[in-house]
Structure formats: C-alpha cells, structure tokens
C-alpha positions in Angstrom: 9.7 -29.6 21.6 10.0 -30.9 18.1 13.5 -30.3 16.5 13.2 -27.6 13.7 14.7 -30.1 11.3 12.1 -32.7 12.2 9.2 -30.0 12.0 10.5 -29.1 8.5 10.6 -32.7 7.3 6.9 -33.2 8.5 5.7 -30.1 6.5 7.0 -31.3 3.3 7.1 -34.1 0.8 10.9 -33.4 0.0 13.9 -35.1 1.9 15.9 -32.9 4.3 18.7 -33.3 2.0 16.8 -32.0 -1.0 15.6 -29.0 1.1 19.3 -28.1 2.2 20.4 -28.5 -1.3 17.4 -26.1 -2.7 18.6 -23.6 0.0 22.4 -23.9 -0.9 22.2 -20.8 -3.1 21.8 -17.4 -1.2 19.5 -15.8 -3.9 17.1 -19.0 -3.6 16.9 -18.5 0.3 16.1 -14.7 -0.3 13.6 -15.9 -2.6 12.1 -18.2 -0.2 12.1 -15.5 2.6 10.7 -12.8 0.3 7.7 -15.1 -1.0 7.0 -16.4 2.6 6.9 -12.9 3.9 4.6 -11.7 1.2 2.4 -14.5 1.4 1.8 -14.0 5.1 1.2 -10.5 4.7 -1.2 -11.3 1.9 -3.0 -13.9 4.3 -3.3 -11.5 7.1 -1.7 -14.2 9.5 -4.8 -14.0 11.4 -5.2 -17.8 11.7 -3.5 -21.0 10.7 -6.3 -22.2 8.3 -6.2 -18.7 6.4 -2.1 -19.2 6.3 -2.5 -22.8 4.9 -5.0 -21.8 2.4 -2.7 -19.1 0.9 0.0 -21.6 0.6 -2.3 -24.4 -0.9 -3.7 -22.3 -3.5 -2.7 -19.9 -6.1 -4.7 -16.8 -5.0 -1.5 -15.0 -4.1 0.8 -14.4 -6.9 3.9 -12.2 -7.5 5.3 -11.2 -10.9 8.9 -12.3 -11.3 9.8 -8.6 -12.4 8.6 -7.4 -8.9 10.3 -10.4 -7.2 13.7 -9.5 -9.1 13.5 -5.8 -8.0 12.9 -7.0 -4.3 15.8 -9.2 -4.7 18.2 -6.5 -6.0 16.9 -4.0 -3.4 17.8 -6.3 -0.7 21.0 -7.5 -2.2 22.3 -3.8 -3.0 20.6 -2.2 0.0 18.6 0.1 -2.3 14.9 1.2 -2.6 13.0 -1.0 -4.9 12.1 1.7 -7.2 16.0 2.0 -7.8 16.5 -1.6 -8.5 17.1 -1.3 -12.3 19.7 -1.7 -14.8 22.3 -4.4 -15.4 21.9 -5.7 -11.8 18.3 -6.2 -12.2 18.5 -7.9 -15.5 21.0 -10.2 -14.1 18.8 -11.1 -11.1 15.7 -11.5 -13.3 17.6 -13.9 -15.6 18.9 -15.8 -12.7 15.5 -16.3 -11.2 13.8 -17.0 -14.6 16.6 -19.5 -15.8 17.9 -21.1 -12.6 16.3 -20.3 -9.3 12.5 -20.5 -9.9 12.4 -23.6 -11.9 14.6 -25.5 -9.3 12.1 -24.1 -6.6 9.2 -25.2 -8.5 10.8 -28.7 -9.0 11.0 -29.1 -5.3 7.2 -27.9 -4.9 8.3 -24.7 -2.8 6.9 -22.4 -5.5 4.5 -22.8 -8.6 6.3 -20.9 -11.2 4.2 -20.1 -14.5 6.9 -19.5 -16.8 4.7 -18.4 -19.8 3.2 -15.7 -17.5 6.2 -14.9 -15.5 4.5 -15.2 -12.0 5.2 -17.0 -9.0 2.9 -18.5 -6.3 3.5 -20.4 -3.0 3.3 -24.1 -3.3 3.1 -27.0 -0.6 6.7 -26.9 0.4 7.4 -23.1 0.9 7.0 -23.1 4.6 9.1 -26.1 5.1 12.0 -24.2 3.1 11.3 -20.9 4.9 11.8 -22.9 8.4 15.0 -24.3 7.4 16.3 -20.9 5.8 15.4 -19.0 8.8 17.3 -21.5 11.1 20.4 -22.2 8.7 20.8 -18.7 7.0 22.6 -17.2 10.0 25.0 -20.1 10.1 25.7 -20.2 6.6 26.4 -16.3 6.7 28.8 -17.0 9.4 30.6 -20.0 7.8 30.8 -18.4 4.2 31.2 -14.8 5.2 34.6 -13.3 4.1 34.7 -11.0 7.1 34.4 -13.9 9.6 37.3 -15.6 7.6 39.3 -12.6 8.1 38.7 -12.7 11.7 40.6 -16.0 12.0 44.5 -15.7 11.6 46.1 -18.8 11.0 49.2 -17.4 12.1 48.1 -17.3 15.9 47.3 -20.4 17.8 43.6 -21.7 17.3 42.9 -21.1 21.2 43.9 -17.2 20.7 42.0 -17.0 17.4 38.9 -18.3 18.8 38.9 -15.9 21.8 39.5 -12.9 19.4 35.9 -13.8 17.7 
C-alpha cells in the first residue's frame, strides 16, 4: 500500500510542504473539500477517466458567491439560503482576496478573478487527499475543547487517560 502522503505527492507538481502550507488555513481546507465534492458530483463519479477529465478541464465551474454561501453555511451550521449579511461578505472577501488566489497559485483551482468563478485545476485532488487525512488531526490539535481537556495541574499520565 502506498502511504497517503506519497500518493498525494504523485498526484501533484507541488512539494508536500507547499501542499501543507496551502491547507494551513481552515477556510482553504474547507474550500478544497467543497470544490472536490462538487466536482465529483458533477462528473458523476462513474469512472476514473470521467473524474480526471473534470479536474483537467474547465467544464465545471462554481461562482464565488455560491462557494462563499456554502462556506458560511458550513461554518455557521445554517442553510445556504440563510448565508447572507456580514458573515457572507467577510467570507466572500477572504475568498476573493486571499484564499482563491493562493489556491490558484498552487494550481489547485483556476480562479478567474474577472468573472468571479472557480474551477478545479490539476492539483485539487492531491490537496483534497491531504486535507482529508490531516483535517481531523488539525482539528484535534487546534481545538479549544481538546485543549480544555488537558489540565496542566494534573500529572500528564492522568490527563492522557482522561481523554
């Protein structure tokens, strides 16, 4: 069996360090997962050739406004139709000014700034593989609730058994 990190490095033209850096921001990880999911649904996932062609062409696109609504809906645990207002505008701005240009730079997406649309690019699958493997670990490490479980006043042996 090929280790997942080695598999990801075979699927991309970017270094594994670059991939991890691209996925450092939770909103970028979420964007990668959403785009991968939407592209796989669009492709029908019936065979590998169909999936590959979806990720290698720009036949599947998503408007940034729809992507922003979906991000807000997931982050706020609300229906996408209710993802409006200040939070929507903050996410939309962060996507257009920071996250999508960075994902475009590492060839995970093709971000057409003038048209405000996004489509998968050749490295999206590699980033999605790494995101699916590392996201649970990152959530555990950086979660405030996990940190609250660790009480520094107890011995480390007791604290570990409490988890």
